[in-house]
N, C-alpha and C positions, 0 to 999 in steps of 0.2 A: 807631814802626811799630806799625802796626794787626795784631797776629798773627791776629787773629779774622779779619780781611779777607783775610789771606794764604791762612790755612786755606781761607775759602770759595772762593776762586780755585782751589786745590789741588782742593778736593774736588768743585767744579763741573767741573773738566776731567779729573778721575778717573772721574767719572760719564758724563762724554762718550766717554773713551778706552774705557770699560769696556763701553758700550752699542752702538757703531760698529762694524759688520763691513763690509769691502770698502774701506776708506782715506780718503783724505780727502774725495773726492766722496759718499761714502755719508754723511759724517760732517755736511754742509751742513745737512740738515732739522734734525738734533740740535741742531748750535751754534745755529742760529737759536731753534729754541724754549727753550733754557738761556740763550743770552747776550742775545737781542734781545727775546724776548716775557716770560721769568719775571724777567729781573734789569736789563733795560736797561742793559747794560753797552756796548753799541754799538747803533747802527741798522742796519736792514736794509741801508742801503747801504754802511754802513762796514765791515760783515762782507764783504759782496760785494767789497767794494776790499781788504780783508786777504786773502780768499781769493784775489784775481787776483793780487796780489804773491805770496803765497805759492807760486802755481803757479810764478810767473816766477824766483823765487829759489831757489839750491840747499835741499835739503832735504825734508821731508815736510810736504806741506799743513797737515795738522793741527796739527805741532808749531810752523810759521811762524806760523800762524793765532793759535794759545793764545798765543804768545809775542808777537804784536803786542798783543792784548786785555790779557793779563796786564800787559805795558809800559803801555798806556794807563792801566789803573786805578791800579797802583802801582809805576811805574817798574821799574829793570830787577830788583829783587828780587820785583815782582809777573809780571814776565816769565818768571823762574826758576821760579816755584812753579806758574804754568798749565801751564808745559811739561813740569815734572816731574809735574804731575797727568796729562797726557795721555798721556804714555809710559810712568807705572809699569802701569796694566793690563796693557797689552800687553806689556811685557818680563815681567811675571808670568805672565802667559797662555802666550808662548811658551815659558817655560823649563819649564812643566809639560807642554806639549805634545811639545817637544823631547824631554824624558826617556821620552815613553812613544810616541810615533808609530811607531817601527818594530815597534813590538809590534802596532799595532792599524791601521795603514794598509790591509792588504788585507782588512780584516773587510768585510762587505757592507754591514753597517749605517753604518759610517764613509764608504763610498765614496759609498751615498746620502745621508747627511748633509753632505758637501762637495759633492753636485750640488744639493740643494737650497738651499745657502748661495749657490753662484755665482749661482743664478736670482736670488733675492733682492737679492745684492750687484748686479748689473744693472738692476733695478729702481731701486734705491736712486741709481744713477751716472744714469739718464735721468732722475730727477728733478732733479737737481743741475743737469744740461744745460738742462732746461726752465727752471729759476729763474734760470741763468745768463744764457740767450738772453733770458728777460723782463726782465732787470735790465740787459742791455746793448744791447737792440735797441730802445730807446725812441723812435727817431727813424731820419731815412733814412740818416744818418751810421752808426749803429750797425750797420744790416743791412747796408751798404755793406762795412764792417770786418770784419763776419761772413761775409759770402757770399767775400769776396777771402781771408782765411783760410784760409775752408774749401777753396776752389779751390788756394789755393798750398800749404796743408801738407797738407790730407787729399788729393788729388789729383794734383798736381803731384811730391810731395813735398820741398818746399823747407824746411829744417830750422826748427823752431818759434823758435828764437832770433832768426833772421830776420825772422820773421812777427812775433813781439812788437815786435822793435825798430822794423820798419815800421808797426804799430799805434800804438804811442809817439808817433814823428813825426808820421803822420796826425792823431792827435788834438793835439797841440801844435798842429799848422797850423789844424787846425779851430776850435779854441778861441782861435786868434790871430783868425782870419778872424772869429768870430762878435763878438771884443772890438771889433775895428774896426769893425763894421757891416757886414761882408760878409757875406751870408747865402744 
């Protein structure tokens, strides 16, 4: 077992966890830079797939994605190291904030700081949405699934679980049609 590689997984994901505000979607650009561009641990397509599966499975997207990448690199122990790395900064920060938030929550400087953070998080989430759209809507099939999903979940209010299951089935059928020569 290579402790140096496990330590590198932990530190990389701790860096991601410590520098990301706004949850999993806001984390995508930082994960892409650290995991795809700097270290080559995953391709952009693999990262998008991990993110998509992380969104569809129980738990936090960032934790699920870190676990997938860590597992890919070093198996179960790599998944554990990456997961601990991504959650450690949040746990430490949350414990510190929880200890003091009641004393400072009403101060104007804190109220304004949180307003600024919310605005930046919105931009980070929009950036992630644009990246997912570009990665998932490369052909007519992706655009149709996107529009139907938007209609069903976003407008009509059908549970996202059913929309995801429908998209999986549609993807399997489309793949089968392409493989069979039907396009």
